[in-house]
C-alpha angles and dihedrals in degrees: 000000000000120000127198113277114251120202114226094201092237092142096221093123091051090052094051104030092035091069086076093057115094127183105223098179140000106229100180135345089284106022125080132180106223142175130209114212101212098066093012090232123154123221140171112239119206117198111218118241091243090059100043111117095022113130112244120237114264092234133060126346117031088225096055111110128181109205091179137004111290094013122106126184132184105227091201098038096138092054101032116140125265090256090063096040092054098041120111118184092202137024092187136020127199122212131189125229091277092055095252114143109244101175147340141212112251125187113355101321110345116131112215111195146126091209110109092201091056090048091052091052095045122115118166090204093224108204093009119128110261102239093045090048093049091049092049094046092049091050092049095050095040089051089055092052101263126128115227124208119188119198133214 
């Protein structure tokens, strides 16, 4: 069963997707006219008061700020573009018996993991119908002691 996706605030999406965000014009001290290059849509970003004056990260999106190590915040979260609102970094996550995340599904069917056992079990099911593939994958990983979480 799918559960709602929960962002972990790691900032990896903002580093990769954010490269496509360009500030075209500063309108006021907190408003920016921007364009995202994937869909070529324009948007007006508004930096929240609580984020004004924070130094942007040196990589990725110009609105990504890191107030402390390991914490990433979108300074224009309320006005972020559709590309960012719709993005999900994972459609499935895999956890070991201790509850530690060991891998996740990125893109459509790409397993991202450092766990050699997960890699050995992996089958992207090319050409297989989605619901049958998901059921088979979940059974395979569950049988090997992993917990599978699918996301909406």
